[in-house]
DOMAR-99965 format. One line per 10 residues: their letters; for each residue z, y, x negated of C-alpha. Coordinates in nm, 2 decimals. Example, Ala and Ser with C-alpha at 12.3 -4.5 7.8 and 13.67 -1.06 7.14 Angstrom:
AS = 0.78 -0.45 -1.23  0.71 -0.11 -1.37
This chain:
MGNLDSLFTI = -1.74 -3.33 1.28  -1.77 -3.12 0.96  -1.69 -2.80 1.16  -1.34 -2.94 1.23  -1.25 -2.91 0.86  -1.26 -2.53 0.90  -1.01 -2.51 1.18  -0.63 -2.50 1.13  -0.46 -2.82 1.05  -0.09 -2.90 1.01
TSLVTLQGAA = -0.14 -2.88 0.64  -0.29 -2.54 0.65  -0.03 -2.41 0.90  0.25 -2.48 0.66  0.10 -2.26 0.39  0.21 -1.90 0.37  -0.14 -1.78 0.44  -0.20 -2.01 0.73  0.14 -1.95 0.89  0.11 -1.57 0.85
GIAWFVPNTL = -0.23 -1.58 1.00  -0.10 -1.77 1.31  0.20 -1.54 1.33  -0.04 -1.25 1.34  -0.30 -1.40 1.56  -0.08 -1.54 1.85  0.09 -1.21 1.94  -0.22 -1.01 1.91  -0.42 -1.25 2.12  -0.14 -1.25 2.39
GWLIGSGFDK = -0.12 -0.87 2.37  -0.49 -0.84 2.43  -0.48 -1.09 2.72  -0.17 -0.95 2.89  -0.23 -0.58 2.81  -0.02 -0.29 2.70  0.29 -0.41 2.88  0.32 -0.68 2.61  0.32 -0.44 2.31  0.70 -0.42 2.28
ARKWVALVVA = 0.72 -0.81 2.27  0.46 -0.86 2.00  0.69 -0.85 1.70  0.94 -1.08 1.87  0.67 -1.33 1.95  0.55 -1.31 1.59  0.91 -1.37 1.47  0.95 -1.68 1.70  0.61 -1.82 1.59  0.70 -1.76 1.22
LGLAFLAAGL = 1.04 -1.92 1.25  0.89 -2.21 1.45  0.63 -2.27 1.18  0.89 -2.26 0.91  1.10 -2.52 1.09  0.79 -2.73 1.14  0.73 -2.72 0.77  1.09 -2.81 0.70  1.06 -3.11 0.94  0.76 -3.23 0.75
VPDSDVLTWV = 0.95 -3.26 0.42  1.00 -3.63 0.36  1.34 -3.61 0.18  1.48 -3.31 0.35  1.84 -3.22 0.30  2.07 -2.94 0.42  1.92 -2.69 0.17  1.57 -2.75 0.32  1.71 -2.64 0.66  1.89 -2.34 0.51
IAPINGLLIF = 1.58 -2.22 0.34  1.36 -2.27 0.65  1.47 -1.95 0.83  1.43 -1.76 0.51  1.07 -1.89 0.49  1.03 -1.79 0.85  1.13 -1.43 0.77  0.89 -1.43 0.47  0.61 -1.55 0.71  0.70 -1.28 0.96
ATAMGINQFP = 0.71 -1.01 0.69  0.37 -1.12 0.57  0.23 -1.11 0.92  0.37 -0.76 0.96  0.19 -0.65 0.65  -0.13 -0.80 0.78  -0.08 -0.62 1.11  0.00 -0.28 0.96  -0.29 -0.28 0.70  -0.57 -0.17 0.94
AQNRQPSQTT = -0.36 0.12 1.07  -0.21 0.22 0.74  -0.45 0.51 0.65  -0.51 0.64 1.00  -0.29 0.75 1.28  -0.48 0.75 1.61  -0.43 1.06 1.83  -0.28 1.02 2.18  -0.63 1.08 2.32  -0.78 0.80 2.11
VAQNQQRFIN = -0.50 0.56 2.22  -0.55 0.66 2.59  -0.92 0.60 2.57  -0.88 0.26 2.40  -0.58 0.10 2.58  -0.67 -0.26 2.53  -0.69 -0.29 2.15  -0.66 -0.62 1.98  -0.44 -0.49 1.69  -0.16 -0.26 1.79
SWA = 0.13 -0.16 1.57  0.44 -0.38 1.60  0.67 -0.11 1.48
């Protein structure tokens, strides 16, 4: 069972790196499975996932108060912004031509912008 230690856990999901990774991975995986018709929804799915993970983290706080729930959506936006940065990094230095995009319609990483 040592391999299970390398998978995501609740503890790793509520870190910025883990949450941003999931907020990046879920929409890109869905986009790859569904196809190019999903491209416009990727950023919205990422935002929903990021906010959901932030509220999950807030729910795990043992002595949560009102301020915890006020900060949760701010953390969700931080997770989303981090995921956006991860998503844009591979395409930052190259702009594919229309021919390249047409030849490679089903890419795993597409721009969310």
